[in-house]
C-alpha distance (Angstrom), angle and dihedral (degrees) to the residues before:
residue distance angle dihedral
S1 . . .
E2 3.83 . .
D3 3.82 94.4 .
L4 3.83 107.0 57.8
Y5 3.73 95.9 155.6
G6 3.85 109.8 37.9
D7 3.88 93.0 -141.3
D8 3.72 118.0 -166.1
V9 3.80 113.1 -131.0
S10 3.82 92.2 -120.4
T11 3.81 90.6 61.6
M12 3.80 95.2 50.7
T13 3.77 127.2 101.7
Y14 3.83 115.6 -101.2
G15 3.76 88.5 -114.8
R16 3.71 92.3 58.9
R17 3.72 93.3 45.7
L18 3.82 89.4 52.0
A19 3.86 88.9 48.8
K20 3.82 91.4 50.2
Y21 3.88 89.8 52.5
L22 3.75 96.2 44.9
S23 3.79 94.5 45.2
Q24 3.79 90.2 82.0
Y25 3.78 88.1 70.7
S26 3.81 120.4 78.6
W27 3.81 93.1 -145.1
Y28 3.76 89.5 63.7
Y29 3.82 100.6 33.7
P30 3.78 114.6 18.8
Y31 3.82 94.2 -166.3
E32 3.81 99.7 148.2
K33 3.80 92.6 47.5
Q34 3.72 91.2 57.0
E35 3.86 100.6 36.5
A36 3.86 93.6 80.4
K37 3.86 91.9 49.7
Y38 3.80 89.7 49.2
R39 3.77 93.9 50.7
E40 3.79 91.1 47.5
A41 3.81 89.8 52.4
A42 3.75 91.0 49.9
R43 3.80 92.1 49.4
R44 3.84 90.8 49.6
D45 3.77 90.7 52.1
R46 3.78 90.9 51.5
D47 3.74 90.8 49.8
F48 3.82 90.3 51.1
E49 3.76 89.2 51.5
E50 3.73 94.5 50.6
V51 3.87 92.6 49.2
H52 3.79 104.0 37.9
V53 3.75 106.9 23.4
H54 3.88 128.4 71.9
H55 3.83 112.2 -149.3
D56 3.73 116.2 -148.6
D57 3.85 99.5 161.9
D58 3.70 136.0 52.4
D59 3.81 94.2 -112.9
G60 3.79 92.3 69.7
C61 3.84 94.9 -120.3
E62 3.70 124.2 127.6
R63 3.89 115.9 -118.4
D64 3.62 135.6 -174.1
A65 3.82 128.0 -129.8
D66 3.78 91.6 -76.2
G67 3.78 92.1 51.0
V68 3.73 96.4 -107.0
H69 3.79 117.4 156.2
H70 3.77 119.9 -118.2
V71 3.75 101.3 -175.0
I72 3.85 104.9 103.9
S73 3.77 110.6 -171.1
F74 3.79 132.6 152.4
R75 3.76 93.1 -173.1
D76 3.76 133.4 70.7
A77 3.83 104.4 -125.8
D78 3.72 104.4 160.4
D79 3.74 96.9 122.1
D80 3.72 132.3 71.6
K81 3.71 94.9 -136.5
P82 3.84 128.9 74.1
P83 3.79 118.8 -92.8
S84 3.68 114.8 -91.2
L85 3.92 119.6 -103.0
D86 3.77 89.8 -140.4
A87 3.85 90.5 56.0
A88 3.85 87.3 57.8
W89 3.81 90.4 52.3
A90 3.85 88.0 47.1
Y91 3.82 88.0 54.8
F92 3.80 89.9 50.1
E93 3.82 91.6 51.8
H94 3.80 99.4 40.3
V95 3.76 103.9 33.0
V96 3.83 107.5 23.9
L97 3.81 99.4 36.8
P98 3.76 122.6 59.2
R99 3.79 117.9 -106.8
H100 3.72 137.0 -173.2
F101 3.83 131.0 -147.5
V102 3.80 118.5 -96.7
R103 3.80 105.6 -122.5
S104 3.82 125.7 -152.4
E105 3.76 118.1 -135.0
D106 3.71 94.5 -102.5
A107 3.80 92.3 50.3
T108 3.79 92.2 65.0
A109 3.75 96.8 71.5
P110 3.87 115.2 90.9
S111 3.85 113.1 -107.3
S112 3.76 115.7 -116.0
S113 3.84 86.4 -133.3
D114 3.76 89.9 68.3
G115 3.78 90.4 77.0
G116 3.74 93.5 -113.3
G117 3.72 94.8 -71.9
G118 3.78 98.1 90.0
I119 3.88 95.5 -126.1
R120 3.72 125.9 108.8
Q121 3.82 108.2 -124.3
S122 3.79 100.7 -160.1
L123 3.77 138.0 40.9
T124 3.76 116.3 -93.5
K125 3.82 120.6 -125.7
T126 3.84 92.7 -121.6
A127 3.79 98.5 47.3
S128 3.78 121.8 89.0
V129 3.75 108.9 -123.7
F130 3.84 88.8 -142.2
T131 3.88 95.1 55.6
M132 3.74 105.8 26.3
S133 3.76 119.5 122.2
L134 3.84 108.7 -175.6
E135 3.77 108.1 -157.9
K136 3.81 132.0 -165.0
T137 3.74 105.9 -94.4
N138 3.78 89.7 -131.8
D139 3.80 92.5 58.9
K140 3.70 113.7 118.8
Y141 3.75 94.3 -128.1
Q142 3.82 130.1 21.9
R143 3.83 114.3 -147.4
A144 3.79 116.6 -120.2
E145 3.75 124.6 -147.7
P146 3.86 116.6 -112.3
G147 3.75 114.6 -79.7
E148 3.84 94.7 12.9
T149 3.83 108.1 176.9
E150 3.75 106.0 162.1
R151 3.81 97.8 69.8
P152 3.82 127.2 33.0
T153 3.82 116.2 -97.5
A154 3.75 138.6 -172.6
L155 3.80 138.0 -163.6
Y156 3.76 115.1 -95.7
P157 3.81 110.6 -99.9
I158 3.79 113.7 -113.6
W159 3.88 99.0 -140.7
D160 3.76 99.6 28.8
T161 3.82 101.8 47.6
P162 3.86 106.9 107.3
E163 3.80 118.4 -124.1
E164 3.77 90.5 -121.6
Q165 3.80 90.9 60.3
L166 3.76 93.7 56.5
A167 3.77 83.2 78.1
D168 3.87 84.7 72.7
F169 3.88 81.8 84.2
G170 3.83 92.1 53.0
I171 3.73 132.8 -50.3
G172 3.76 89.7 -105.9
V173 3.75 89.6 59.2
G174 3.74 92.4 53.6
L175 3.74 91.3 48.3
Y176 3.87 90.9 49.6
F177 3.83 92.3 56.2
N178 3.77 90.5 45.6
S179 3.87 88.2 53.2
L180 3.79 92.4 48.9
K181 3.84 90.2 55.7
V182 3.74 99.0 42.5
L183 3.81 97.4 42.4
S184 3.79 88.7 47.6
I185 3.79 89.2 58.3
I186 3.80 93.2 45.2
L187 3.81 92.6 51.2
A188 3.87 92.1 48.0
V189 3.88 89.6 51.9
A190 3.81 89.7 48.9
G191 3.79 89.5 50.5
L192 3.90 89.8 53.8
I193 3.78 88.2 51.1
C194 3.80 90.5 53.2
I195 3.82 94.8 49.8
P196 3.92 90.9 100.3
A197 3.76 89.2 55.6
M198 3.78 90.9 50.5
K199 3.88 90.4 50.0
F200 3.77 89.9 50.3
Y201 3.85 93.5 51.7
S202 3.86 91.0 50.4
G203 3.84 92.9 45.2
T204 3.74 133.2 85.8
E205 3.75 93.2 -106.8
Y206 3.75 90.6 72.9
T207 3.79 100.6 37.7
V208 3.87 129.9 10.7
G209 3.76 110.4 -100.1
G210 3.85 93.7 6.4
Q211 3.78 127.3 -94.9
V212 3.77 100.7 -39.5
G213 3.83 125.2 166.6
L214 3.75 95.5 24.9
F215 3.83 112.4 175.5
E216 3.82 92.2 -137.0
G217 3.85 124.4 26.8
G218 3.81 90.0 -144.6
L219 3.79 88.0 68.4
A220 3.77 92.8 65.5
G221 3.73 107.3 123.1
S222 3.82 93.4 29.0
A223 3.82 123.9 116.6
I224 3.78 93.0 -98.8
C225 3.89 109.3 143.1
T226 3.78 112.2 -142.1
D227 3.86 92.8 175.5
Q228 3.84 103.9 80.5
R229 3.84 120.1 153.4
W230 3.77 136.9 173.0
V231 3.87 112.8 -112.0
A232 3.73 131.2 -174.9
C233 3.80 115.9 -100.7
P234 3.79 111.1 178.4
T235 3.85 93.6 175.3
C236 3.83 95.3 50.6
K237 3.79 119.9 109.9
P238 3.83 128.9 -159.9
K239 3.76 91.2 -124.5
D240 3.82 90.1 64.1
W241 3.93 87.1 68.7
E242 3.78 100.8 28.0
A243 3.81 93.8 52.5
S244 3.82 93.6 50.4
F245 3.86 120.3 98.6
P246 2.77 114.5 -92.1
P247 3.89 95.6 20.1
V248 3.82 117.4 -116.0
G249 3.77 115.9 -144.8
D250 3.83 101.3 162.7
R251 3.77 98.6 58.9
Y252 3.84 99.7 61.7
A253 3.79 127.1 56.7
E254 3.84 139.9 175.5
M255 3.74 140.8 -161.7
E256 3.73 141.4 164.6
S257 3.79 124.4 -111.2
D258 3.72 123.9 -134.9
N259 3.83 90.5 -94.4
G260 3.85 93.4 50.6
E261 3.83 97.1 -98.8
K262 3.81 116.4 146.5
L263 3.82 111.2 -122.3
T264 3.76 120.0 -162.0
F265 3.83 127.7 -160.2
I266 3.83 137.6 -179.6
L267 3.74 131.0 -159.5
R268 3.79 110.6 -112.7
N269 3.85 132.0 -161.3
F270 3.75 109.8 -133.1
C271 3.75 93.3 -160.7
E272 3.75 120.7 111.7
V273 3.76 124.1 -169.2
Q274 3.80 114.8 -142.4
F275 3.75 133.7 -152.7
H276 3.73 103.0 -92.5
P277 3.85 100.9 57.8
G278 3.80 87.0 53.3
L279 3.81 88.5 48.1
F280 3.72 93.9 55.9
L281 3.86 93.4 44.7
F282 3.84 87.2 51.9
I283 3.79 90.5 49.9
A284 3.88 87.4 51.2
L285 3.79 87.8 52.0
L286 3.77 92.7 52.4
F287 3.80 91.7 45.2
V288 3.84 93.4 50.4
T289 3.83 93.4 45.0
V290 3.82 94.2 49.4
S291 3.86 91.9 42.3
I292 3.82 93.7 50.1
F293 3.76 90.2 45.4
L294 3.81 91.2 52.3
Y295 3.78 90.1 43.7
G296 3.84 88.8 53.4
L297 3.81 89.1 56.6
R298 3.81 90.2 46.9
T299 3.83 90.5 50.5
E300 3.73 90.2 59.0
R301 3.80 89.6 59.0
K302 3.82 88.9 41.9
E303 3.84 89.8 56.1
I304 3.80 88.3 55.9
D305 3.76 92.9 47.6
F306 3.82 93.9 48.5
D307 3.82 90.3 46.6
E308 3.80 94.6 50.7
A309 3.74 90.8 46.5
Q310 3.89 91.8 53.1
Q311 3.73 110.8 57.1
T312 3.80 108.1 -173.3
T313 3.73 137.9 155.3
T314 3.89 90.3 -79.0
D315 3.80 89.2 67.7
Y316 3.83 90.3 60.2
S317 3.82 99.1 38.6
I318 3.76 142.9 74.7
E319 3.80 134.0 -158.8
V320 3.73 122.5 -140.6
M321 3.79 111.4 -148.9
Y322 3.83 122.4 -159.1
P323 3.90 94.5 4.4
P324 3.84 120.3 178.1
K325 3.76 107.2 -69.4
D326 3.83 95.2 -131.3
A327 3.80 95.7 48.4
R328 3.81 96.8 109.8
D329 3.74 99.7 140.3
P330 3.87 112.7 99.9
E331 3.76 90.8 -164.4
E332 3.74 90.1 61.5
W333 3.75 91.5 52.6
R334 3.88 90.8 46.3
D335 3.79 92.6 52.1
F336 3.87 92.7 47.0
F337 3.86 94.0 50.2
T338 3.77 92.5 42.1
R339 3.82 88.6 58.3
V340 3.83 92.7 45.6
S341 3.74 97.0 45.8
G342 3.78 97.8 32.9
E343 3.79 88.5 -139.4
H344 3.79 140.4 90.2
V345 3.88 119.8 -73.1
T346 3.78 108.8 -140.3
V347 3.82 101.9 -171.7
C348 3.77 135.6 8.1
T349 3.77 119.5 -168.8
I350 3.80 122.3 -172.3
A351 3.76 118.1 -160.3
L352 3.72 115.1 -155.4
D353 3.81 132.0 -154.6
N354 3.84 91.2 -107.9
E355 3.78 101.8 120.2
E356 3.81 93.1 140.9
L357 3.83 90.8 54.2
V358 3.81 93.8 48.0
R359 3.73 92.6 47.6
A360 3.81 90.7 49.6
L361 3.82 92.4 49.8
L362 3.88 89.6 48.4
A363 3.81 92.0 47.8
R364 3.83 89.8 49.1
R365 3.75 91.9 52.0
Q366 3.82 90.7 48.9
K367 3.74 90.6 50.7
Y368 3.81 91.3 51.2
M369 3.71 88.0 52.6
H370 3.86 92.6 49.3
L371 3.79 90.5 49.6
E372 3.77 91.4 50.4
M373 3.83 90.5 49.5
F374 3.82 87.9 55.2
M375 3.85 90.0 53.2
P376 3.74 121.9 86.4
T377 3.72 116.5 -92.1
A378 3.88 115.6 -85.3
T379 3.75 91.3 31.5
K380 3.90 123.5 127.9
L381 3.77 124.4 -153.4
R382 3.78 118.0 -122.9
R383 3.77 111.6 -162.2
N384 3.76 96.9 -151.3
K385 3.78 91.6 47.1
L386 3.74 100.7 42.0
K387 3.81 93.4 115.0
E388 3.84 91.6 55.6
Q389 3.83 90.9 44.8
V390 3.73 93.0 52.0
A391 3.90 92.0 46.0
T392 3.86 93.0 49.9
M393 3.80 95.2 40.5
P394 3.83 112.4 125.8
K395 3.88 117.7 -117.2
V396 3.74 111.8 -71.5
S397 3.77 115.8 -124.0
W398 3.83 117.9 -112.7
W399 3.77 93.8 -118.1
K400 3.82 92.2 55.4
R401 3.83 90.6 48.2
L402 3.72 90.0 51.6
Y403 3.74 95.0 44.9
M404 3.87 91.9 49.5
A405 3.78 92.0 46.9
C406 3.82 95.4 49.8
M407 3.80 99.2 37.3
H408 3.84 103.2 33.4
M409 3.93 106.4 14.4
A410 3.76 89.0 -119.8
F411 3.78 109.2 137.9
S412 3.86 102.7 176.8
P413 3.79 141.1 -2.4
R414 3.78 90.2 -113.5
M415 3.82 93.0 55.5
V416 3.82 90.5 48.6
Y417 3.78 91.0 49.8
N418 3.75 92.1 50.5
A419 3.81 89.5 49.7
I420 3.79 91.2 53.4
Q421 3.78 91.9 52.2
Q422 3.75 91.3 51.6
L423 3.83 91.1 48.4
E424 3.72 90.3 48.6
R425 3.84 90.2 57.1
R426 3.74 91.8 44.6
I427 3.79 92.5 50.3
E428 3.82 92.9 50.6
E429 3.80 89.5 50.5
L430 3.85 92.3 49.3
S431 3.70 95.4 45.4
K432 3.80 92.6 64.1
K433 3.80 92.0 61.1
E434 3.82 123.4 95.7
Y435 3.77 112.1 -128.7
D436 3.87 131.9 -152.1
V437 3.75 121.6 -121.6
S438 3.87 115.2 -102.8
H439 3.77 105.2 174.8
V440 3.84 139.5 -0.3
F441 3.79 125.1 -150.3
V442 3.83 120.3 -163.8
T443 3.81 125.7 -172.4
F444 3.82 119.2 -163.0
E445 3.78 130.9 -155.4
T446 3.80 92.6 -116.8
E447 3.77 138.7 30.6
A448 3.77 90.1 -127.1
A449 3.77 90.5 62.3
Q450 3.75 91.7 53.3
R451 3.77 91.5 50.3
E452 3.74 92.3 47.0
V453 3.84 91.4 53.7
L454 3.78 91.9 47.9
R455 3.75 90.7 51.3
K456 3.81 97.6 45.5
L457 3.85 93.8 46.2
D458 3.82 95.8 42.4
T459 3.78 109.1 128.7
P460 3.84 137.2 141.5
Y461 3.75 115.4 -87.0
R462 3.78 92.0 -118.2
N463 3.79 89.6 67.4
V464 3.81 90.7 53.0
K465 3.86 91.9 47.1
K466 3.76 92.6 50.0
N467 3.90 92.6 34.6
N468 3.79 88.8 -128.7
L469 3.85 100.4 -165.2
S470 3.78 91.0 -165.7
A471 3.78 91.7 64.7
L472 3.73 93.7 74.9
P473 3.87 133.9 24.5
E474 3.83 116.5 -105.1
E475 3.81 95.4 -103.4
L476 3.90 88.1 59.5
R477 3.79 93.8 50.7
F478 3.74 117.8 89.9
R479 3.89 108.6 -114.6
G480 3.76 82.8 -3.4
K481 3.78 92.5 -83.0
H482 3.87 107.6 63.8
V483 3.85 124.8 83.0
L484 3.76 105.2 -150.8
W485 3.83 128.9 -145.9
V486 3.90 107.0 -143.4
Q487 3.79 129.1 176.9
E488 3.77 139.9 160.3
P489 3.87 106.8 -81.4
P490 3.80 130.0 -133.6
E491 3.80 121.5 -98.9
P492 3.75 111.0 -68.4
D493 3.76 92.6 -117.3
A494 3.81 88.5 51.4
V495 3.78 97.0 57.0
R496 3.83 112.5 106.7
W497 3.85 98.3 -148.3
Q498 3.71 94.0 -175.0
D499 3.88 92.6 59.3
L500 3.74 100.7 44.0
D501 3.75 95.8 99.0
D502 3.82 100.6 50.2
T503 3.86 115.1 113.1
F504 3.78 127.2 -124.4
V505 3.78 91.9 -109.1
Q506 3.81 90.3 54.3
R507 3.70 92.0 53.3
V508 3.79 92.6 48.9
K509 3.78 91.2 52.8
Q510 3.75 91.5 48.0
Q511 3.82 94.6 48.0
T512 3.79 91.7 48.1
I513 3.76 88.6 59.0
T514 3.76 92.9 45.6
V515 3.78 91.9 50.2
L516 3.81 90.5 52.9
L517 3.84 87.0 51.3
T518 3.74 91.5 50.4
L519 3.86 90.6 51.1
I520 3.82 90.0 52.3
C521 3.82 87.5 52.0
V522 3.75 88.8 51.1
G523 3.84 90.5 55.1
G524 3.67 93.5 45.7
G525 3.74 94.1 49.0
G526 3.78 90.9 49.7
A527 3.81 91.7 52.3
I528 3.80 90.4 51.7
I529 3.82 94.3 48.4
A530 3.83 90.9 46.8
A531 3.77 90.0 53.9
A532 3.77 90.8 48.8
R533 3.76 92.7 47.3
R534 3.73 90.0 60.3
R535 3.78 87.7 64.0
S536 3.80 99.0 49.0
A537 3.74 143.1 -55.4
A538 3.76 93.3 -100.9
V539 3.87 91.6 54.8
A540 3.81 88.9 48.9
A541 3.87 88.9 51.3
I542 3.80 91.6 50.7
T543 3.75 91.2 45.8
I544 3.85 91.6 51.9
I545 3.84 89.2 50.4
I546 3.77 91.2 52.1
L547 3.81 93.4 46.1
N548 3.80 90.1 48.4
S549 3.78 89.9 50.7
L550 3.80 92.0 50.6
T551 3.84 93.1 45.3
P552 3.79 96.0 84.3
I553 3.80 90.1 50.9
V554 3.81 94.5 49.6
V555 3.79 94.8 42.4
K556 3.81 90.3 47.6
Q557 3.82 89.3 57.8
I558 3.74 91.3 46.4
V559 3.81 94.2 50.5
K560 3.81 89.0 52.9
F561 3.84 85.7 78.6
E562 3.81 88.5 61.9
S563 3.78 129.1 77.7
H564 3.83 121.0 -140.1
P565 3.79 129.4 -179.6
D566 3.78 92.7 -138.0
A567 3.81 143.5 8.5
G568 3.84 91.7 -102.6
S569 3.86 91.3 60.5
M570 3.78 90.7 45.8
Q571 3.87 91.2 48.6
T572 3.81 90.7 51.0
S573 3.84 89.8 53.7
L574 3.82 90.9 48.4
Y575 3.77 89.0 47.8
V576 3.79 93.8 53.4
K577 3.88 95.2 46.5
M578 3.91 93.7 44.0
T579 3.85 89.7 46.6
I580 3.81 91.1 55.0
L581 3.79 93.5 47.0
R582 3.79 96.6 43.4
W583 3.73 96.6 43.9
F584 3.77 91.8 49.0
N585 3.78 94.8 43.9
T586 3.86 94.7 44.8
A587 3.80 103.2 42.7
I588 3.79 117.2 -2.3
I589 3.76 100.6 52.2
T590 3.79 90.0 49.7
T591 3.81 90.8 58.4
I592 3.85 93.1 43.5
I593 3.84 93.1 53.5
T594 3.80 96.0 41.4
P595 3.84 115.4 82.4
F596 3.74 112.8 -116.9
T597 3.83 93.6 -122.9
N598 3.81 92.2 54.1
T599 3.74 92.9 59.3
L600 3.83 94.9 104.6
T601 3.79 97.6 30.5
N602 3.79 117.5 125.7
G603 3.79 119.1 -131.1
P604 3.82 143.9 79.5
D605 3.83 94.1 -83.2
Y606 3.79 97.9 54.3
L607 3.81 138.0 87.8
L608 3.78 105.5 -95.6
Q609 3.79 92.3 45.7
S610 3.81 87.9 54.2
I611 3.83 92.2 50.1
Y612 3.86 90.3 48.3
A613 3.75 90.2 51.3
I614 3.80 92.9 51.3
F615 3.85 91.9 48.9
F616 3.78 90.8 47.2
A617 3.79 90.6 50.5
E618 3.78 91.2 48.5
L619 3.78 92.6 49.7
V620 3.78 99.6 44.5
K621 3.86 118.1 7.6
T622 3.90 98.1 43.4
P623 3.82 98.2 51.0
I624 3.85 90.3 45.2
L625 3.73 92.1 54.6
Q626 3.82 90.1 45.8
V627 3.79 97.1 50.0
T628 3.81 96.1 44.0
D629 3.86 86.7 52.7
Y630 3.80 86.1 -162.6
M631 3.83 97.7 -179.3
S632 3.86 93.2 51.9
N633 3.77 92.9 45.6
L634 3.80 91.3 47.8
K635 3.82 87.6 54.1
R636 3.87 92.9 46.9
H637 3.76 99.6 41.3
F638 3.89 101.7 32.6
F639 3.81 113.8 22.0
G640 3.87 95.8 28.6
P641 3.83 96.5 60.3
R642 3.85 90.8 47.4
I643 3.83 95.6 51.9
F644 3.82 119.2 78.5
D645 3.67 99.0 -179.4
R646 3.75 112.5 99.2
R647 3.72 95.8 -142.6
F648 3.85 94.5 48.4
R649 3.84 90.3 43.4
A650 3.88 92.7 50.1
E651 3.76 89.4 55.7
Q652 3.79 90.1 56.2
F653 3.93 88.7 52.7
A654 3.78 96.3 45.0
G655 3.80 94.6 106.8
G656 3.76 128.3 -129.6
Y657 3.84 119.3 -49.4
W658 3.71 116.7 -124.0
T659 3.78 140.3 164.0
L660 3.82 131.3 -152.0
A661 3.87 88.4 -130.0
E662 3.74 90.5 59.8
R663 3.80 93.7 50.0
M664 3.84 92.4 48.1
T665 3.77 93.3 48.5
D666 3.80 87.7 52.5
M667 3.84 86.7 56.3
T668 3.79 97.0 45.6
K669 3.79 92.2 43.7
V670 3.78 90.8 60.6
M671 3.78 90.9 47.9
F672 3.85 92.3 47.6
L673 3.80 91.2 52.2
T674 3.76 90.9 48.1
F675 3.82 95.9 50.5
Y676 3.81 93.6 40.9
Y677 3.81 93.3 59.1
A678 3.83 100.9 24.2
I679 3.77 96.1 118.2
V680 3.85 95.3 51.8
F681 3.84 96.2 35.6
P682 3.90 108.9 29.2
A683 3.78 91.8 167.3
S684 3.88 86.8 69.7
F685 3.87 85.9 85.6
F686 3.82 89.5 66.0
F687 3.88 92.4 43.9
A688 3.76 90.6 49.1
S689 3.84 93.1 47.9
G690 3.84 91.5 50.3
T691 3.74 90.6 46.1
L692 3.84 96.0 52.5
L693 3.86 90.9 44.5
L694 3.85 89.2 51.5
H695 3.83 89.2 47.4
Y696 3.84 89.0 53.9
W697 3.78 92.8 58.5
T698 3.88 98.4 35.0
D699 3.82 92.6 48.3
K700 3.84 89.9 46.3
F701 3.79 89.1 51.6
C702 3.84 93.8 47.4
I703 3.81 93.7 47.8
L704 3.80 93.0 50.2
R705 3.88 97.4 37.6
C706 3.81 113.5 16.7
W707 3.80 117.7 21.7
Q708 3.77 129.1 73.9
R709 3.80 121.8 -113.9
A710 3.78 115.1 -84.1
P711 3.84 128.9 -156.8
L712 3.82 114.6 -81.7
I713 3.78 105.1 -95.7
G714 3.81 119.1 -158.5
T715 3.79 129.9 -153.9
N716 3.86 96.9 -58.1
L717 3.75 98.3 109.8
A718 3.80 95.2 37.5
K719 3.83 89.5 54.1
F720 3.82 93.2 45.8
S721 3.86 90.3 50.2
R722 3.78 91.4 47.8
F723 3.86 95.5 49.2
Y724 3.85 100.0 34.4
I725 3.76 118.1 6.6
Y726 3.80 100.6 48.3
P727 3.81 93.9 46.3
L728 3.75 89.8 49.5
L729 3.73 92.1 51.7
M730 3.76 89.6 51.4
L731 3.86 92.6 48.9
T732 3.76 88.9 49.3
Y733 3.79 91.8 52.0
A734 3.80 92.3 48.6
L735 3.92 95.3 47.7
T736 3.76 95.5 43.9
L737 3.75 91.5 47.3
A738 3.81 92.5 52.7
Y739 3.82 94.1 41.9
N740 3.83 95.9 47.3
Y741 3.75 94.1 43.0
G742 3.82 91.0 53.5
S743 3.88 90.2 45.7
F744 3.79 97.8 61.0
P745 3.01 128.2 154.7
F746 3.85 88.2 25.7
D747 3.84 96.4 -145.9
M748 3.82 103.9 110.9
A749 3.80 88.5 -127.5
C750 3.83 130.2 131.2
E751 3.84 132.0 -168.6
L752 3.79 123.0 -99.6
D753 3.81 121.4 -145.5
T754 3.76 94.3 -141.4
A755 3.79 132.0 60.9
V756 3.87 119.1 -110.3
S757 3.81 120.8 -100.9
E758 3.79 122.1 -90.4
A759 3.81 89.7 -102.9
Y760 3.76 88.7 71.9
V761 3.80 95.3 55.9
M762 3.76 106.7 102.7
D763 3.83 141.8 138.4
D764 3.79 119.6 -133.7
A765 3.79 95.2 -22.7
T766 3.83 119.9 167.1
A767 3.83 119.4 -118.5
T768 3.88 128.4 173.4
N769 3.80 123.2 -123.9
L770 3.79 124.9 -146.4
D771 3.83 89.8 -93.3
G772 3.79 87.8 61.8
D773 3.80 93.3 -112.0
P774 3.79 122.2 135.2
V775 3.85 118.6 -116.3
S776 3.69 132.3 -170.1
V777 3.87 115.4 -120.5
T778 3.82 129.0 -170.1
I779 3.73 121.4 -179.2
E780 3.75 123.7 179.9
E781 3.75 129.0 -151.8
G782 3.80 110.6 -89.6
D783 3.84 96.0 25.7
């Protein structure tokens, strides 16, 4: 049936409501035009079935002598009419987007059987141990599994969903949103502390006449110096400016006097920073450092709160690392852990060192999908008749060939079929091998049993590595002679089964290569930004936004060369590499390509205007692009209605891809930019606070209404931020504050004790700078 859920219009997303209304117009949804083609494809598939396939069962599927099905289909093509567009929208809302159970009034009260704590303490018979998520019964919303049909569900409300329940999508997600809120408040308070420094910069104590003629009003209160004058510098040499990086040609000028003497001048900033603005910026540094330290301590407690609120399979399971390689019998493991825990073992999963086989099986499945996507709609694949199906396949349209080539690297049905045959032979060969055990996952009936096992088998890793038998009594040693290393595992959907068997040395080699690739990307990005900066600050800001948008895509491809045992480890690697790229692109490269003496210069081509443009883009442009989700909306509203193949159409309704690592680097990028330029642009604290607050709501909206579900990520990224990223941010703030305070007024000039010669006294004379441009020079007697 097309309508599995019976949704009321009032519960649908606005996008689906719009699609339902526009579906009556053929320019939006050309249903009638495609219906005849679909029926013809269905008839052709039935004809092929009657001619080529022998039916020996009532379900119409060919079987071999052992009763094995040979129909391989990833689409439901039982009807002679095209699939409904509204069904695709229902798939988007019920499978892609997160939903919660609709509770009746009497279901909100805690059950007395919960022991008074509101948490179920054992697995239910009906819940899958791999997908369950046991919630506190006093939670406002209880998360439903994708595609839930037995109980009524609803989309999570955007405004009304509590922050604590965002941890339904992973403890790391809940901690991320909590970080956005708390850090936004910390930065706002730091901005208030810096208001005296901003008032000083905009007043007459800093620059004569105040900051008049600023290129952007938003830069008022920054350290921009509007009082710049040419002064005599008899001891200055052109090489002092030409040899700097980057070279400065507009701060040094020369001319000849009437008697042929060469006169040299430099452009000086007559803006002096005093003690009290530096004092307030230092107070802000202390406040931010202490606040983030205290927040880190609070985060540790928050991790525990989120973990206790989200009872999942992990809370009932253990992972055995480095087990005996020949321990392949799950019954042996079940008996051992039943003795250790004293309770029933529900599930035992043994992971083998069969990475090649798993990858081959996955590749075969993907190739079958690709081949089916080449087929006309309403066509089923039949494994024993693939050759005939490929041979009799109608000509594939050019757009489908282009799509398959670009999106899936599948260039023709014949090539895909040949790849399948090669994979079949490879799988048959690999299936005959005997594989060693790499990991063991055990799930108990109760959480108490899991904790008891973790307590009894707790021992330092050195005892496991040396198999120190004296570390544990014989009844706690596997087979009486193996000391086991056990830990709480990641979430089941976060385990990367293909990478479990890779060794530490292999991973170090892989990450060494990927770090080098990341550094190459840093250099390439810097060159691109430098080229854009030569055009203007606005072009450079747009370039930085584009590079930061492309960073997750590039880093994702780089990290594919690495192996990680779980999604948390992979996200940490993504986090580190994206942080390096985004910090460099956003802040460091701007400093490198800007001449030191132009730091305080006013104008569209100088440093502070570039920083302002980046902050403005982060505050306004980036959230708008994120909330509009233009690419996903284009797929759902333009391509989706014009595609009548379920597989193709499902791809258009898959939702936007996102990673927690990307979101956290967006947050730390803004903080890094703020701390890096805090002394010359104190208002950046307010920009950063507003940006993080905006990220809180835009990210919440996108998770609940736009993006596809992601694996449940634990505390990996939060802990990495607490131990490494936040201290590095504070160190950056302290070093740049000290360096920039000592560098004022950023003009590479020093005072002389003697007055200049009479030859330098002039009024509105014309000199020529190193760029060849004329400049007006006025020197008064006594200067």
